N, C-alpha and C positions, 0 to 999 in steps of 0.2 A: 458614538464612535470610540470614545475613550475607553468605555467598558469592553467593547469588542476587541480592541487592540490589547487591552490588559489580559483578557481571557486567552487571546491568541498566544501571547508570549509566556503566560503561565503554563499553557499546555506544552509549548515547544521546549521548555526547560523543566518539564516533569514536576510541576508544582501543583497543578490542578487540572481537572477536565471540565468542559462546559456542561451545565446541567440541562434540564428540560426547557428552561428559558421562558416558557409561557408567552407573554405578549411580545417579547423581544425575539421570538423565533424567526419571524420573517426578516428582521434586520440582519440577524446572523446568517440566515440562508442566502440573502443577497450578497453579503460580504464574502462567503465562501465560494459562491458562484463566480464572483469577480476575481478573487484570488486564483482560483483554479483556471479560469479563462486566461488570465495574464501569464500564469505559469506555462500554459499550453502555447501561447504566442511566443514567450521567451525561449522555449525549447527549440523553435525552428526559425526564429527571426533572421538568423545569419546563415541559414542553410539554403544554398542556391538550388538544390534539387528537391526541396519540399513542395508538395502540392498545395493548392489553395485551402483545402480543408485543414491541413497541418498548420499553415500560416495563420489561419483564423482561430486556432486553438480549440476547435470543435471536438477533437478527439479527447482532450483532457476533460472537457465538460461531460462528455459521454461516460468517460471512465469514472467520474465522480458518482454518477447515478448507478452504474453497474456495480462498482465496488461496494457501495453502500448496501445494496440489496444482498450481495454475497455475504458480507460481514454480518448483516442482520440475521440472515438464515443460519449462520454459524453460531452467533452469540445468544440470540433470544431464547432458544430452547433450553439452554443450560444456565442462563443468567439467574443469579439469586435475587437481584433487584431488577424491577421492570425497566426495560429500555425500548424506546420507540425508534423507528427507522429514521425519523427526523433528527434525533440526537446523534445517531451514527453518521448520518449525512453531514451534519455540521462538523463532527469530529474528522471525518475523512477529508473534507474541504480544508479545515485548519491544518491538518497534517501535511497538506500539499505544499505549504509555503517553502520548506527547505529546497524544493525542486527549482527554486529561482536560481540556484547555483548553475543550472544548465544554461541560463541566459547570459552568463559571463562569456564574452566573445574571445575566448583564449586563442582562437585561430588568428586573431588580428595582431597579437603581440608575441606569439610563440610559433615555432616551426610546426609543420603538420605532425611530425613525430611527437613532439612534446604536447601538442594540443590533444592528440588522441589518447595519450597516457593520462593527461590531466582530466579529460572527460570521463575516463574509466574510473578514476578515483572519486570524482564528483558523484558518479552513479553509486559507487560503493558506500560512500558516506551517507548519501540521501536514503538509500535502501535500508541500511542498518538503523538510521535515525527513525525512519517511519515504522519499521517493524517494532522497535523499542517503544514507540509511542502507542502502537496498537496494544502491546502487552500491558503498558501502563493503564490504558483506557479500560481494558478488560478487568484489571484488578481494582481500579479506583471507582469506575462508573457502575459496574454491575456486581461488585463484591465477589469475584471469583477467586478461588485459591490459586496458588502459584501454578500448580499443574493444570487447573482449569483454564487459567489465562493462557498457558502454553498451548493447550488444546485448541482454544478459540482463535489463537493467533496463527498457529502453524498449519492447522487443517485446511483452512481456505487457501492459504498460499500453496500448499501441496496440490490442491485441486486445480488451481490456476496453472501451475507449472506442468502438471500432467496433461491438461487439455492442450496447452501450447505445444508440448512435446508430441502429442498424438497427431496434431495438425502440422507438425514440422515447422512451427513458427517461432520456437523459443530463441533461436539464434538471431532471427530477423528482429524480433521485439527487443532483445537485449542490446543489439547493436544500435537500433533506433533510439532507445532510451539513453544510451551512452554517447550518442553522437559519432559513432564509428562508421564512417562512410569510406571504407577501405577501397572498394572496387573503383569508385569514382576518383578518389583523391591520390591513390598511390598503388602502383601495380604490386600485386602479391609476389613474394619471392618464389623462386623455382628451384627444384632439385636440392633442397636442403640449404640453400644459400640465405643467410640472414643479412639483409641489406639495410634494414631500418627498424627503429624501435616502434614505428607504426605497426609493422607486422608483428612485433612483440605484443603490442596492445591487442591486436586482433587475436593473437594466440591466447592471451589472458581471457579474452571474451569466450573463446571456444572452450577453454579449460573450465572456466567458471560456470558456464551454462551446462556443460556436461556434468560437473559436480553437483549443481543444484538439481538437475533432472534426476540424477541417481538418488540423491537424498529425498527428493519428493516421493519417488516410488518406494523407497525404503521406509520412510516415516508415515506415509499415508495410512497403511493398515493399523499401525500402532495408535495413531491419534483418532482414526475413524472408530475403532473399538472403544477408546476412551470417551469419545463424544457420545456414542450410543449409550454407554453405561450411565453417563451423567444425565442424559435425557431421561432415561428410565427412572433414575433416582429423583430427578426434579419432578417428574410426573407423579411419582408415589408421594413425595413430600407435599405437593399441592393437593392431591386427593385426600391425604390425611388431614391437612389443614382445613379443607372444605367440610369434611365429615365432622371434625371437631366443632366447627362453626355451626353446622346444622344441629348438632346435639345440644349446643348451648342455647340456640334459639328455641328448640323444642322443649328444653328444660325450663325455660322461663315462661 
């Protein structure tokens, strides 16, 4: 356990990434499942309107598996060093620990207005931290260049944002992640009257999601083209290496 916790905090502070682990893979997998499950429970434990699936943290565990597959599909074809889906699975689980910030019951010692704004900032900090960790993983674990790491980081995020926007779920997901339950907790203002900073937090949510959706649609073609080009170059490099190996074998 000491080794797992050491690896956890070395990752969180951008010092190292977990390797393929070998015999310890199962122990790390159980650890990240537990952490992700606790984070999922913590996100909703003080929410009176959460359903039983949310209270049990099942959604966060499902996210761990789905996000691992998405990232593996984005990273593996352009990776310079081999990377298994189990390694990405462990990375995604370890990078979920900062989301424990959501478990802080700010509603118990702050006004609804202040709690909404605080939860918004928690979401911002956690999102930036986890995206930075993904970029760090792409550079350190699979030896991608800076642009390659940006491609592997931004492309899957753009895809996720575009799918949510296409399904008109982006605002609901963002508010859920940030703990903004505006309709239930505070009546929205009418006719341009600003009555509460809770409404201000909701406005931040709308502006942020709108900006992220716009960026996703703007950046997607750029990084999609970049990803395709890198896939082609990796395929050619592997083919050249295989041909060279065959020639060496035949020469002997």
